C-alpha positions as a Markdown table, in Angstrom:
| # | Residue | x | y | z |
|---|---|---|---|---|
| 1 | Met | -0.1 | 0.0 | 0.1 |
| 2 | Lys | 1.2 | 3.7 | -1.0 |
| 3 | Val | 0.1 | 6.6 | 1.2 |
| 4 | Leu | 0.3 | 10.3 | 0.4 |
| 5 | Val | 0.2 | 13.1 | 2.9 |
| 6 | Ile | -0.6 | 16.8 | 2.0 |
| 7 | Gln | 0.5 | 19.4 | 4.2 |
| 8 | Thr | 1.3 | 22.6 | 2.3 |
| 9 | Arg | 2.2 | 25.4 | 5.3 |
| 10 | Tyr | 5.3 | 27.2 | 4.3 |
| 11 | Gly | 7.0 | 27.2 | 7.6 |
| 12 | Ile | 9.4 | 25.1 | 9.4 |
| 13 | Gly | 7.6 | 25.2 | 12.6 |
| 14 | Asp | 4.2 | 24.4 | 10.9 |
| 15 | Met | 5.9 | 21.1 | 9.6 |
| 16 | Leu | 7.2 | 20.2 | 13.0 |
| 17 | Ile | 3.7 | 20.7 | 14.6 |
| 18 | Phe | 2.3 | 18.2 | 12.1 |
| 19 | Leu | 5.1 | 15.3 | 13.0 |
| 20 | Pro | 3.1 | 13.6 | 15.6 |
| 21 | Tyr | 0.5 | 13.0 | 13.3 |
| 22 | Leu | 2.5 | 12.2 | 10.3 |
| 23 | Lys | 4.0 | 9.4 | 12.7 |
| 24 | Ala | 0.9 | 8.1 | 13.8 |
| 25 | Ile | -0.6 | 7.9 | 10.3 |
| 26 | Ser | 2.3 | 5.8 | 9.2 |
| 27 | Glu | 2.0 | 3.5 | 12.5 |
| 28 | Lys | -1.6 | 3.0 | 11.9 |
| 29 | Thr | -1.2 | 2.2 | 8.0 |
| 30 | Gly | 2.0 | 0.1 | 8.7 |
| 31 | Val | 4.0 | 1.7 | 5.7 |
| 32 | Lys | 6.3 | 4.7 | 5.2 |
| 33 | Leu | 4.7 | 8.0 | 4.0 |
| 34 | Ser | 4.9 | 10.1 | 0.9 |
| 35 | Leu | 4.6 | 13.7 | 1.7 |
| 36 | Leu | 3.8 | 16.5 | -0.4 |
| 37 | Ala | 5.0 | 19.5 | 0.8 |
| 38 | Lys | 6.8 | 23.1 | 0.4 |
| 39 | Asp | 10.4 | 23.4 | 0.0 |
| 40 | Ser | 10.3 | 26.2 | 2.7 |
| 41 | Ser | 9.1 | 23.9 | 5.2 |
| 42 | Lys | 12.7 | 21.8 | 4.9 |
| 43 | Ala | 10.9 | 18.5 | 5.4 |
| 44 | Glu | 13.6 | 16.8 | 3.8 |
| 45 | Glu | 16.3 | 17.8 | 6.2 |
| 46 | Leu | 14.3 | 17.9 | 9.0 |
| 47 | Phe | 13.3 | 14.2 | 8.8 |
| 48 | Arg | 16.2 | 12.8 | 7.2 |
| 49 | Asp | 16.4 | 10.1 | 10.3 |
| 50 | Glu | 13.1 | 9.5 | 10.8 |
| 51 | Lys | 11.7 | 6.1 | 10.0 |
| 52 | Phe | 8.1 | 7.1 | 9.0 |
| 53 | Leu | 9.2 | 8.8 | 5.7 |
| 54 | Asp | 9.5 | 7.3 | 2.4 |
| 55 | Glu | 9.8 | 10.6 | 0.1 |
| 56 | Val | 9.5 | 14.4 | 0.0 |
| 57 | Met | 7.4 | 15.4 | -3.0 |
| 58 | Lys | 8.0 | 19.0 | -3.4 |
| 59 | Leu | 5.8 | 21.7 | -4.4 |
| 60 | Asp | 7.3 | 24.6 | -6.2 |
| 61 | Ser | 6.7 | 27.1 | -8.9 |
| 62 | Thr | 6.1 | 24.4 | -11.5 |
| 63 | Asn | 3.6 | 22.2 | -9.9 |
| 64 | Asp | 2.0 | 24.2 | -7.2 |
| 65 | Gly | -1.2 | 26.7 | -7.5 |
| 66 | Ile | -3.8 | 26.4 | -10.6 |
| 67 | Leu | -1.3 | 26.4 | -13.2 |
| 68 | Gly | 0.9 | 23.7 | -12.0 |
| 69 | Phe | -2.5 | 21.0 | -11.2 |
| 70 | Ser | -2.2 | 19.2 | -14.2 |
| 71 | Lys | 1.7 | 18.7 | -13.7 |
| 72 | Leu | 1.1 | 18.0 | -10.3 |
| 73 | Arg | -1.7 | 15.3 | -11.0 |
| 74 | Lys | 0.2 | 13.5 | -13.4 |
| 75 | Glu | 3.2 | 13.2 | -10.8 |
| 76 | Ile | 1.1 | 11.8 | -8.3 |
| 77 | Lys | -1.2 | 9.4 | -10.5 |
| 78 | Ser | 2.0 | 8.0 | -11.5 |
| 79 | Lys | 2.8 | 6.6 | -8.0 |
| 80 | Asn | -0.5 | 4.8 | -7.5 |
| 81 | Phe | -1.3 | 6.1 | -4.3 |
| 82 | Glu | -4.3 | 4.0 | -2.3 |
| 83 | Lys | -4.6 | 6.5 | 0.5 |
| 84 | Val | -4.1 | 10.2 | 0.9 |
| 85 | Phe | -4.4 | 12.7 | 3.9 |
| 86 | Ile | -4.9 | 16.3 | 3.4 |
| 87 | Phe | -4.4 | 18.6 | 6.2 |
| 88 | Asn | -5.9 | 21.5 | 4.7 |
| 89 | Gly | -9.5 | 22.1 | 3.7 |
| 90 | Ser | -9.0 | 23.1 | 0.0 |
| 91 | Ile | -11.5 | 22.0 | -2.6 |
| 92 | Arg | -8.4 | 21.9 | -5.4 |
| 93 | Tyr | -6.4 | 19.2 | -3.4 |
| 94 | Arg | -9.6 | 17.2 | -3.1 |
| 95 | Leu | -10.3 | 17.4 | -6.7 |
| 96 | Leu | -6.5 | 16.6 | -6.9 |
| 97 | Ala | -6.7 | 13.5 | -5.3 |
| 98 | Leu | -9.9 | 12.6 | -7.2 |
| 99 | Phe | -8.5 | 13.0 | -10.4 |
| 100 | Ser | -5.2 | 11.3 | -9.4 |
| 101 | Gly | -7.1 | 7.8 | -9.0 |
| 102 | Ile | -6.7 | 8.0 | -5.0 |
| 103 | Lys | -9.5 | 5.8 | -3.7 |
| 104 | Glu | -9.2 | 6.8 | 0.0 |
| 105 | Ile | -9.6 | 10.2 | 0.7 |
| 106 | Tyr | -9.2 | 11.5 | 4.4 |
| 107 | Gln | -9.8 | 15.3 | 4.5 |
| 108 | Tyr | -10.1 | 18.4 | 6.7 |
| 109 | Pro | -13.7 | 19.8 | 6.3 |
| 110 | Phe | -13.7 | 22.5 | 3.4 |
| 111 | Phe | -12.6 | 26.2 | 4.2 |
| 112 | Thr | -11.3 | 25.4 | 7.5 |
| 113 | Ser | -9.5 | 28.6 | 8.3 |
| 114 | Lys | -8.1 | 30.8 | 11.3 |
| 115 | Asp | -8.1 | 27.2 | 13.4 |
| 116 | Val | -5.5 | 26.4 | 16.1 |
| 117 | Ile | -3.3 | 24.1 | 14.0 |
| 118 | Phe | -2.2 | 21.6 | 16.3 |
| 119 | Glu | -5.8 | 21.1 | 17.6 |
| 120 | Thr | -7.4 | 20.5 | 14.1 |
| 121 | Ala | -4.6 | 18.3 | 13.2 |
| 122 | Lys | -4.8 | 16.1 | 16.3 |
| 123 | Val | -8.6 | 15.8 | 15.6 |
| 124 | Phe | -8.2 | 14.8 | 12.0 |
| 125 | Thr | -5.7 | 12.3 | 12.8 |
| 126 | Glu | -7.5 | 10.9 | 16.0 |
| 127 | Asn | -10.7 | 10.2 | 13.9 |
| 128 | Tyr | -8.8 | 8.1 | 11.5 |
| 129 | Thr | -6.2 | 6.2 | 14.2 |
| 130 | Asn | -9.0 | 5.9 | 16.8 |
| 131 | Lys | -6.0 | 6.7 | 19.3 |
| 132 | Ile | -5.6 | 9.5 | 21.4 |
| 133 | Leu | -2.6 | 11.2 | 20.3 |
| 134 | Ser | 0.0 | 13.7 | 21.9 |
| 135 | Thr | 1.0 | 17.2 | 20.4 |
| 136 | Lys | 4.1 | 17.0 | 21.5 |
| 137 | Pro | 6.7 | 16.5 | 19.0 |
| 138 | Glu | 10.0 | 14.4 | 19.2 |
| 139 | Leu | 12.4 | 14.9 | 16.4 |
| 140 | Asn | 14.9 | 12.0 | 16.0 |
| 141 | Leu | 18.5 | 12.4 | 14.9 |
| 142 | Asn | 21.4 | 9.9 | 14.5 |
| 143 | Ser | 23.6 | 9.7 | 17.6 |
| 144 | Lys | 26.8 | 10.0 | 15.6 |
| 145 | Thr | 26.0 | 13.5 | 14.2 |
| 146 | Leu | 25.6 | 14.7 | 17.4 |
| 147 | Asp | 28.7 | 13.6 | 18.8 |
| 148 | Glu | 30.5 | 15.1 | 15.7 |
| 149 | Ala | 28.7 | 18.3 | 16.5 |
| 150 | Lys | 29.6 | 18.6 | 19.9 |
| 151 | Lys | 33.3 | 18.0 | 19.0 |
| 152 | Lys | 33.4 | 20.5 | 16.1 |
| 153 | Phe | 31.6 | 23.3 | 17.6 |
| 154 | Asn | 32.9 | 22.8 | 21.2 |
| 155 | Leu | 29.6 | 22.5 | 22.7 |
| 156 | Thr | 31.1 | 21.5 | 26.1 |
| 157 | Asn | 29.2 | 21.0 | 29.5 |
| 158 | His | 31.5 | 23.5 | 31.1 |
| 159 | Val | 29.4 | 26.6 | 30.0 |
| 160 | Lys | 25.6 | 27.4 | 28.9 |
| 161 | Asn | 25.3 | 27.0 | 25.3 |
| 162 | Ile | 22.1 | 29.2 | 24.4 |
| 163 | Val | 20.3 | 29.7 | 21.0 |
| 164 | Leu | 19.6 | 33.2 | 20.3 |
| 165 | Gly | 16.7 | 32.9 | 17.8 |
| 166 | Ile | 17.1 | 36.7 | 16.5 |
| 167 | Ser | 15.3 | 36.2 | 13.2 |
| 168 | Ala | 11.6 | 36.7 | 12.0 |
| 169 | Ser | 9.5 | 36.3 | 9.2 |
| 170 | Gly | 9.2 | 40.2 | 9.4 |
| 171 | Pro | 10.0 | 43.3 | 11.4 |
| 172 | Thr | 6.9 | 43.3 | 13.9 |
| 173 | Lys | 7.7 | 39.9 | 14.7 |
| 174 | Arg | 11.3 | 40.6 | 15.8 |
| 175 | Trp | 12.2 | 41.7 | 19.3 |
| 176 | Asp | 14.9 | 44.4 | 19.0 |
| 177 | Ile | 18.4 | 43.2 | 18.8 |
| 178 | Glu | 19.4 | 45.6 | 21.5 |
| 179 | Asn | 17.4 | 43.5 | 24.1 |
| 180 | Tyr | 19.2 | 40.5 | 22.8 |
| 181 | Ile | 22.7 | 41.9 | 23.4 |
| 182 | Asn | 21.8 | 43.4 | 26.5 |
| 183 | Leu | 20.0 | 39.9 | 27.4 |
| 184 | Ala | 23.6 | 38.1 | 26.9 |
| 185 | Ile | 25.7 | 40.7 | 28.7 |
| 186 | Lys | 23.4 | 40.2 | 31.6 |
| 187 | Leu | 23.5 | 36.7 | 31.4 |
| 188 | Ser | 27.1 | 36.2 | 31.2 |
| 189 | Lys | 27.8 | 38.3 | 34.4 |
| 190 | Asn | 26.2 | 35.2 | 36.3 |
| 191 | Gln | 27.7 | 32.7 | 34.5 |
| 192 | Asn | 29.8 | 31.5 | 31.5 |
| 193 | Cys | 27.9 | 31.4 | 28.2 |
| 194 | Lys | 28.2 | 30.5 | 24.6 |
| 195 | Phe | 25.7 | 31.9 | 22.4 |
| 196 | Leu | 24.5 | 30.3 | 19.0 |
| 197 | Ile | 23.0 | 33.2 | 16.9 |
| 198 | Ala | 20.0 | 31.3 | 15.0 |
| 199 | Ala | 19.2 | 33.6 | 11.9 |
| 200 | Ser | 19.7 | 33.4 | 8.3 |
| 201 | Lys | 21.9 | 35.3 | 5.6 |
| 202 | Asn | 19.0 | 37.7 | 5.2 |
| 203 | Asp | 19.8 | 38.9 | 8.9 |
| 204 | Lys | 23.2 | 40.0 | 8.3 |
| 205 | Gly | 22.7 | 43.4 | 9.6 |
| 206 | Ile | 21.4 | 42.3 | 13.2 |
| 207 | Ile | 24.3 | 39.3 | 13.1 |
| 208 | Asp | 26.8 | 41.9 | 12.6 |
| 209 | Lys | 25.6 | 43.9 | 15.4 |
| 210 | Ile | 25.7 | 41.2 | 17.6 |
| 211 | Lys | 29.2 | 40.2 | 16.7 |
| 212 | Lys | 30.6 | 43.8 | 17.0 |
| 213 | Ser | 29.1 | 44.1 | 20.4 |
| 214 | Glu | 30.9 | 43.4 | 23.6 |
| 215 | Ile | 29.4 | 39.9 | 23.7 |
| 216 | Gly | 30.4 | 38.9 | 20.1 |
| 217 | Lys | 33.6 | 37.2 | 21.4 |
| 218 | His | 31.4 | 34.6 | 23.0 |
| 219 | Cys | 29.0 | 34.2 | 19.7 |
| 220 | Phe | 28.7 | 31.7 | 16.8 |
| 221 | Ser | 26.3 | 32.5 | 14.1 |
| 222 | Leu | 24.6 | 29.8 | 12.2 |
| 223 | Glu | 24.0 | 31.7 | 8.9 |
| 224 | Asn | 26.0 | 29.7 | 6.6 |
| 225 | Leu | 25.0 | 26.4 | 7.5 |
| 226 | Ser | 22.1 | 24.3 | 6.5 |
| 227 | Ile | 19.1 | 23.0 | 8.6 |
| 228 | Gln | 20.5 | 19.5 | 8.5 |
| 229 | Glu | 23.6 | 20.8 | 10.2 |
| 230 | Ile | 22.1 | 22.9 | 12.4 |
| 231 | Leu | 19.8 | 20.3 | 14.0 |
| 232 | Pro | 22.5 | 18.4 | 15.9 |
| 233 | Ile | 24.1 | 21.4 | 17.2 |
| 234 | Ile | 20.7 | 22.8 | 18.4 |
| 235 | Lys | 20.3 | 19.5 | 20.0 |
| 236 | Asn | 23.4 | 19.9 | 22.2 |
| 237 | Cys | 22.3 | 23.2 | 23.8 |
| 238 | Asn | 20.9 | 23.9 | 26.9 |
| 239 | Leu | 18.2 | 26.4 | 25.9 |
| 240 | Tyr | 16.7 | 28.2 | 23.1 |
| 241 | Ile | 15.6 | 32.2 | 23.8 |
| 242 | Gly | 14.0 | 34.3 | 20.9 |
| 243 | Asn | 11.3 | 34.9 | 18.8 |
| 244 | Asp | 8.7 | 32.9 | 17.1 |
| 245 | Thr | 10.8 | 31.3 | 14.2 |
| 246 | Gly | 11.4 | 27.7 | 12.8 |
| 247 | Phe | 14.5 | 27.7 | 14.9 |
| 248 | Met | 12.0 | 27.5 | 18.1 |
| 249 | His | 10.0 | 25.2 | 17.2 |
| 250 | Ile | 13.3 | 23.0 | 16.1 |
| 251 | Ser | 14.5 | 23.5 | 19.6 |
| 252 | Ala | 11.4 | 22.4 | 21.2 |
| 253 | Ala | 11.0 | 19.1 | 18.9 |
| 254 | Leu | 14.8 | 18.3 | 19.9 |
| 255 | Gly | 13.9 | 18.5 | 23.4 |
| 256 | Val | 15.7 | 21.9 | 24.1 |
| 257 | Lys | 13.7 | 24.3 | 26.7 |
| 258 | Ser | 12.6 | 27.1 | 24.9 |
| 259 | Ile | 11.4 | 30.6 | 25.8 |
| 260 | Gly | 9.4 | 32.1 | 22.7 |
| 261 | Ile | 8.9 | 35.8 | 22.4 |
| 262 | Phe | 5.4 | 36.0 | 20.9 |
| 263 | Val | 4.9 | 39.7 | 19.8 |
| 264 | Asp | 3.0 | 39.6 | 16.7 |
| 265 | Ser | 1.9 | 36.1 | 16.0 |
| 266 | Pro | -1.0 | 33.7 | 17.5 |
| 267 | Ala | 1.0 | 32.5 | 20.9 |
| 268 | Tyr | -1.6 | 29.6 | 21.7 |
| 269 | Ser | -1.1 | 28.1 | 18.4 |
| 270 | Tyr | 2.5 | 28.0 | 18.2 |
| 271 | Ser | 3.5 | 27.2 | 21.9 |
| 272 | Gly | 0.4 | 25.4 | 23.3 |
| 273 | Tyr | 1.4 | 22.3 | 21.6 |
| 274 | Ser | 4.4 | 21.5 | 23.3 |
| 275 | Asp | 5.5 | 21.8 | 27.2 |
| 276 | Asn | 9.1 | 22.4 | 25.7 |
| 277 | Ile | 8.0 | 26.2 | 24.7 |
| 278 | Met | 7.6 | 28.8 | 27.5 |
| 279 | Ala | 5.8 | 31.6 | 25.8 |
| 280 | Ile | 6.1 | 35.1 | 26.7 |
| 281 | Val | 3.9 | 37.7 | 25.5 |
| 282 | Pro | 3.5 | 41.6 | 25.6 |
| 283 | Val | 2.6 | 43.1 | 28.9 |
| 284 | Gly | -1.4 | 43.2 | 29.1 |
| 285 | Glu | -1.7 | 40.5 | 26.6 |
| 286 | Thr | -2.7 | 36.5 | 26.9 |
| 287 | Leu | -1.8 | 33.5 | 25.2 |
| 288 | Asp | -5.1 | 33.8 | 23.5 |
| 289 | Ser | -5.2 | 37.5 | 22.8 |
| 290 | Thr | -1.7 | 37.7 | 21.4 |
| 291 | Thr | -2.0 | 37.1 | 17.7 |
| 292 | His | -1.5 | 38.6 | 14.1 |
| 293 | Asp | -1.4 | 42.5 | 14.3 |
| 294 | Thr | -1.0 | 42.4 | 18.3 |
| 295 | Leu | 2.5 | 44.6 | 17.2 |
| 296 | Gly | 3.5 | 44.2 | 20.8 |
| 297 | Lys | 7.5 | 43.9 | 20.1 |
| 298 | Asp | 7.9 | 47.0 | 22.4 |
| 299 | Lys | 5.8 | 45.9 | 25.0 |
| 300 | Ile | 7.5 | 42.8 | 26.2 |
| 301 | Ser | 9.0 | 42.9 | 29.6 |
| 302 | Phe | 12.8 | 42.6 | 29.6 |
| 303 | Glu | 13.1 | 41.7 | 33.4 |
| 304 | Glu | 10.9 | 38.8 | 32.6 |
| 305 | Val | 12.7 | 37.5 | 29.6 |
| 306 | Phe | 15.7 | 37.7 | 31.8 |
| 307 | Glu | 14.3 | 35.9 | 35.1 |
| 308 | Lys | 12.7 | 33.2 | 33.0 |
| 309 | Thr | 16.0 | 32.6 | 31.2 |
| 310 | Lys | 17.8 | 32.8 | 34.2 |
| 311 | Lys | 15.6 | 30.1 | 36.1 |
| 312 | Cys | 15.3 | 27.6 | 33.0 |
| 313 | Leu | 19.6 | 27.6 | 33.1 |
| 314 | Ile | 19.4 | 26.6 | 36.8 |
| 315 | Asn | 16.9 | 24.0 | 36.3 |
């Protein structure tokens, strides 16, 4: 039997939130899955060491959208899938499955939107597996890569290795870089710390600010590394502290305690699924009220961030 799963959200965090449900479907069907996903989700790199996955079929500019419908249908039809699980309520993907000749189609209710991402996925998958599922993702890595990363990047137990998630998908979602610099300086006065800057090449401006600051000598940037290379580095760290980014979700899925600063994104939807994530929201907001257009990056309490970070490093 061949089984296809369609998960079309863009982000790394989105993909990791669906991990427990991908594993559950694979376990229930007894086969490895084919996963249709956008390249931006980095599914191929994230799940390289997972056993539930057979292949990743990439959605790109040539086969996505209405114009790419015919090409994608041919690609899917050629693989002779017997079942498909569609993690969205799009009519287009239902038609794609029908026209591809797939007999068993499981899909969200049509036009599902503005939902709590992990709750909808949980209910959908539990209805098929007839089993209560945890919402907490657990990402597996090859132990050899962990040891190699520890040695290569000198991630010793003599210092606190802290991931600084300074990147974000937009300026309104980013706590100011000066706050991270001041936080790192203050933490370093209490204990020996090494800071790993989790950001992309597009964030060169703010990366350079950290490197040129007084804490710069204690920092190492991950900007030139692939997700595959970054995974074992983060796994060897003590804590993630940063914005709501893919790096936060990676850290949490790897079992690393993670403090997520939510200033302009749905805090509950993107933190409530894992007890590895401690969410900090703007003063006057709650997990439920912090969402898109909250615009609260200037309302985060520095002292709250510092005290919670310090507490996590002690425990």
